[in-house]
N, C-alpha and C positions, 0 to 999 in steps of 0.2 A: 333536413340537410345537416351535414356535419358542421360543427362549430369550431372555431379557432380561438384560442386565448387572445384577447385583445392586446394591442401593443401597450395600452395603458397598464393592464394587469401585469404584463411581463416586465414592465419597468417599475413596478412598485418599489418605492424607496425602502432600504433596509430599515426594519423596525422590529418591534416585539408585540405580542398580543396585548390587548388592552389590560391595563393594570400593572404592567411591568415597565421599568425605566428603559429608555432607549440608550443605545450606545453601550460602552463598557460597563460592566457591573462588577464593582469591587467586592472583595470578600467581606469587608466590614459591613456592607449593606445586607448580606444574605446569610451570614453565620452568626447567630446571636451569641454563641459561646466561643467566639473566635480566640479569646485569651487562653482557652484550654489547648489550643493547637500549637505545638512548638514552632519556633522560627530560628534562623541562624543567629549566632551571637554577634555582638558588635553592630547592632542595628543603629544607623544614624538617624537623627531627628527628621531631616528633610529627604535625604537620599534613600533611606531604607536599607535594604540588604545588598548593597552594591559592592561592598569591599570584597575583593578577590573574585568577583563574578567574571566568568569566561563568556564573553558575548559571541565569540566565534564558534563555540561549541555548547550552545545553551542546553541541549538535551543531556549531554554528558555532565555538564555542570549541575543540572537538576538531579541526575542520578547520584552524584557525589554527595549532595545535600540530603537526599533521601536516605542514603546509607547511614549518615550521621544522625539524622533527626527522627527516623522511624517511618512507619507505613502511612502516616498522614502528617503533613507539615505545611507551613505557609511561608511565602517570601513576598517582600514588598520592594518594588522598584519605583522610587519616587512616590507618586500618589497612588500607584496601582498595587493592590495586594491580591495574591493568588493563593489558592489552596491546591496542593498536590496530594494525590493518593496513589499508593502502589500495593498496599496489603491485600491479600486475596479475599478476606471476608468483606472488606470495604468494596472492592470491585464486584464481588458477587452481588452485593446489595444494590449497587448502582446499575446492575444489569436488569433490575426489575422494571419492566417497561410500563407498568401501571403507575409507577411513582417518579420515574426518571425518563428523560428523552435526551437526544443528541443536543449538545450545545455548540453552536457555531461561533467560535471566538478565536482569539490569538491569531496564529498564522493562517488559519482557514478563512477567517473573515477578510484577512488581507489579500486573499486570492480572489475575492469577489469581482474586482475590476477585470479579472481574466475570465472567470467562469461564471459570474452572476448567479442565477438560480439554477445552475446545473445540479445534477444529483448530489455531488459531494459538498457543494458550498451553499445550497439552498437553506434558508431558514425553515423551521418546522411548520410555520403558518403560511408559507408561500405555496400556492396551489400547484405550481408546475412540478414540484417534486413528486407528488403522488401521481399526477398525470404521466410524467415521464417514466416513473417506476413501473406503472401498470402496462404501459405501451412496450417498454423495453425488456421487461422480465422474461417473456417468452424467448428472447434472443439468447438466453443462457440456459435453455432447457437441454435435456439430453439429446434430443433430435438436432437442435441447432448446433450443439458442441460437436457432434459427430460430423456435421457438415464442415466445420472449421478445421477439423483434424488434418485433412490433406494439405491445406494451405499452411498449417503450422509445420508440417513435414517439409514442405518446399522451402520455407524460410530457414529451417534448421539445416537443410542441406547446403544452403549458401554459407552458413556459418562453418560447417564442416569443410567445405572447399577452402575457405579462408584459412582456417586452422591447419589444414593439410599443407598449404603453401608455407605457412610460418614454421611448421615442424620440419619440412624439408630444408628450409633455409637455416635451421638451428636457432631461430629467434624465439624468445618467450612472447606470450600473448598478453595484451592489455585486457584483462578479464572484464572490468567494469565497462570499458568502452565498447567491447564486442557484445556483451550482454545487452547493452543499451541499444545497439543497432539491431540485434535479433528481436528484441521485444517490441521496439517501435515498428519494425516491418511486420511483425506478426499481427499486432492490433490494427495497423493501418490496412493490411490486406484483408484480414478476416472480417473486420468491422466496417470498412469503408471502400474496399476495392482499390486502394491507392498504393503505389509503390514509391517510397522516398529514395530508393537507390542507395541506401545507407552503406552497403558493403562495396559499392563501387566508388565511394567518395574517400579521398585521403583525409578529410576532416569531417567532424560531425555535421550532420545536416543542420542548416540554419534554424529549423524548427526546434531541434534539441538544444542548441545554444540559447535560443530565446526562452525556451521552457525552463532551463536551469537558471537563467537570469531572473525570471519572474518568481521562481521558488525561493531563490536566494534573497531577493528583495523583500518578499513577504516575511522571511525569517528576520531580516535585519530590522524591519519595522517593529518587531516585538521588543527589540533591545533599546529603541530610541523613544524617549518620552514624546507623547503626542504633540505638544506645543513646539518641540525642537525639531521634529521631523522635517518640516518644510525648509529649515535652514541647513540641517546637517546632511539631509539626503537629497538636496536639490538636484545634483548631477545624477545621482542614482535613480531618482524619480523620472528624470527625462529618458534615461536608458531604459527604464521599465516601461515607459509609454511606447518607446520604439519596439520593445520586445512584444508587447501586447498587440501592437499594430501588425507585426509580422505573423504572430499566431493567427490573428483574425484573417489576414490575407490568405494565408496558407489554407485555412479551413474553408474560407469562402470559395477558393478555387476548386476544392474537392467537391463541395456541395453543388457548385455551379455546373461542373462537369457531369454530375450525376443527373441533375435536372435536365440538362441539354440532351442527355442520352435517351430521355423520354421513355424509360422502361425497357429499352433494349439492353440485354445482358443483366437484367435484374437478378439478384441472387437471394434476396430476402435477408440480407445482412442488416447490421444495426442501422446503417444509414437509410436503407429502404424502409425500415420500420419507423424511423424518425420522420421521414418525408411522406409516407403513404398510409401508415396505420393510424386508425382512429381508436379512441378508447372504447373498449367493448361495451361499456354501459352508457356513457354520456355522448359518445360520438365526437368528442373533442380531439383536436389534433395539436401537435406542438407548433408554436409560432416560429417563423423563420429565425428570429434572433435567439430563441431558446434552442433551436436545432444547433446553431453555431456553438452555443455554450456547452451543450451535451457532447458534441464532437470533441471540443477542446478537452473537456473533462475526461472522456475515455481515452483519447490519445496520450494525455499526460499521466493520469492515474493508471491506465492500462499497461503502460510500459515501464514507468519509473520504479514502481514497487517490485514488479516481477524481476526486473534486471538486478536489483539489489539482492533479492532473495537467491537467485542463481549465483551471484558473485559470492555471497557469504557461504553458500553451500560448497562451492568449489574451493574456497579457502579452507574450510574445515576438512574436506576430503583430502586436500594436499598435505595437511598436517596429521591425518589419521589414515595412513595407508592400509592398515588392517581393515578398517571399516570400508574403505574404497574397494578393497579386494572382495569383501563379502557382497557389496552391492553389485560389483561387476559380475560375480558369479550368478547373482539373481537375474541380471539382465540377460546373460548368456543362456540361462535355463528357460526363461520365460519367452524370450524373443528368438533365440537361436540365430540363424543367419538371415532372417527376414529383413531386407534393407528398409522396408516401410511398414513397421508394425501397425496393426489396426488399432482403431479407437479403443476397443474394449480391452486390449492387451496392456494398455498404459496403466490402468488402475490395478493390474496385478503386480506391479512393482512395489510391493509393500515396504521393503527396506528403503528403497529410493525415496518414497513418499515420507518415511519417517526421518530420513536425513534432512529433507526440506523442512519438515515441521520443527525438527530440533534447531536448524539454522534460524528459522523464524522466531523460535522461542528466545534464543540468545540475542538476536538483533532483528527484531521485527522492523521491516523497512518503513512502515508507517508507525512511528514510535510512540504515539500518544493519541488519546481521544478524550473529548470533553463530554460531561454529562450535566444536565441541569434538572432541578426538582420541578416536577409538574405542579405540585402543591406543597404546602408546609409539611415537613416530614422530619424524621430523625435518622441519620445515616448509621447503620449498623447498631441501632439502639443506643448510640453514644453522642453524636454530634447533631444538634438541631440545625435544620436548613429551612429557610423561607422559600416560598415559591420564587423560582427564577435564579436561586443561588446555584452556582456551578462549581465544578472541580475538574482538574485535569488528571487523568489516569496515565501514569508513566508505565507504558507496557513493558519496556525492558526490565524494570524492576519488579513489576507484577510477575513476570515469567522467571524471576530469580527469587521469589519469596521462599525463604527456607522452610516456612511452615507448610508450604504446598509441595516444593520441589526437593526438599531435603538439604542437608548441609553441603552437599556437593553441587549446588545449583549452577555454579559457574562452569562446570565441566560439560564438554560436548558428549552427549550420550543419546543416540537415536532410540535406545531401548526404552526411554521414557514414554514413547508413543506406541509401544506394543499394546494390543487390545486390552489385556488385563490391567495394565498400568493406567490406561485412559479411564477405564471404568472405575478404578479405585480413587481417582483424583477428584476433588471437589469440582463442581461445575463452575463455569465462567472464570476459569483461571488461565486459559490460553486464548488470547484475543488479538492475533496479529491482523485481523481484518475489521476491528471494531466490534460493535455489539448491537444487538436489537434490530429494529426495523430499518435503521439507517446504516447497517453494516454494508461492507463492500458488495455490490451487486454482482461483480465479476470474479468473486473469489474462486469459484470452481473453474472458471476459464483460466485464471492464473495458475492454479495448482496443476491442472491438466497440462498446460503448456510447459511449466517448469519441470514436471515429472518426465514428460516426453523428452525434452532437451537434455536433462541430466542423464537420463538413460542412454541416449544416443552418444553423449560425450564419454560416458563411462565405458561403453562398449568399444569405443574407437581409440581412446588415449589413456595413458597413465599420466597424471599431472604431477609436476615436480615443483616443490616450493623453492623460493629464494631463501637460503638459510638466514640471510641478514634481515629479511623483512619482518617487521613487527606490525601487527594489525593496527591500522589507524582508521577512524570513522570520519567520513565526510558527512557533514550535515547541511541539508538544504530543504528543510521540512521533512524530507525522506532521508534514509540513511544508506550509505554505500561504503564498502571498503575502499579506502583511498590508496591509489598507487599500487594496486595488486597486480603483479605480473607472475605468471606461472610458466614453467617450461613444459613441453609436451614430448611424450614418447609414444609413437604410433604402435598399437598392439597388432600382433598377428591375428588373422581371422580365428575366432573361437572354434573349438571343436564342437561338433553337434552335441547338445546335451538334452536329455529328456527333461521336459519341464516338470518341476515339482508342484504339488497342489498348493493352492493358497493357504496361508496360515490360518485364516478364519474361514473354515469350510462352510460355515452357515451363511456366508455372504460372498460367494465367489465372484471375483472380478470387480468388487466395489471397494472404495477406500474404507479404512476402519472408521466406524461411526465415532464422531467426536474428535478425531485426530486433528482436523482443521477447524472445527466448529464453524 
């Protein structure tokens, strides 16, 4: 008979494998030669490196220090000391799965009250991660993805209808808000058969508001010393509890509706897999509370990062009309006038995909990932690390390392992801979805959705920037362009164009290997 993870196992208290300290692990305990790693000047005896710190923009603050201090550096905030890495050779060494693993720390651990041992927030030793990964991985196969494609098109058409109305009225569109509606509806419909009605609401769905609240609270917890958090964040903690309760109620209603349907209308989507699929080897199933955590994980991670990627891509296209024109010509050539391009035709938009990759290079919407040493080791042959020692990889700076990307690394150039350039570049230097076994399970889903949507928007509109707008980055663990509004100009129907062959004829219809890793 199939087994279920017991409630006791599912509620295992956060901890670490035997032999490692529990709770936060400061750098001084894991890096024997910590003194060799530079830190900001003007360090204070008790407060550490807090002078001039920007607590509202911690990622951009960390990038500023990284540019000043080099590819590996440390910062101390009161009693907590952290090591940051962004150099390409360090990141490549940290990608070695035999010596390093994902570290759940900082803001990610602060999300455990929301997502528990879901795929993103589970500790490496928690058994539900492997169980859920093995059960859900087939949900992102090529066959499954082709089944999601018509629903992605349906949601994209709702966005097009909305933007058509805004264009006729002569109003600019709120890009981040509309991309958030699009991606939330896409993951909700394809993964869980649910419609939030985002495009029919004058304000964001309460789920989105609560989700942003929990992400923001998790980030604020990073900037407040642990002993002071109950005092300084008392009101914020109460709001966070209310936000978590709303997320739980929303997901519980979706799951209950599916259970009450008793198999009628089953589509084999992610929720069906969570509720009905047993592990192929052990026969185990996901426990009910873990199902809730996985649904929350997919709804949050499945739309928040993709909406940011699309928003940044549209920002860059509005500022580079010559690149937008080339991409539009590609869409016209590959799709013609077909209103609903098929699944296999999306991957043929090579330039559109490169635009997305270059947007994710400059502003990866999941902007950091942490790695910890499995055993005592030496990072890149230079810095000894004890078992359990960890570091945070700053992905936006990794993606700007001049030793990898050249002296013009700040410049937007999709040509960096042409096949020859990808092959010439060192491995493990483009990591918008994390690395290793714990990398984002839905990365191909996200890239297919984003390529499809960007192709549809390019074919239908020319986007016009606001000349007064300067890119501002909103941080809530994920990144989003803040206040981005674009004007729209509806295109006339394209002339029928004979499709040109794919650039890499050795792999027709497939993304360039390594472009998204």
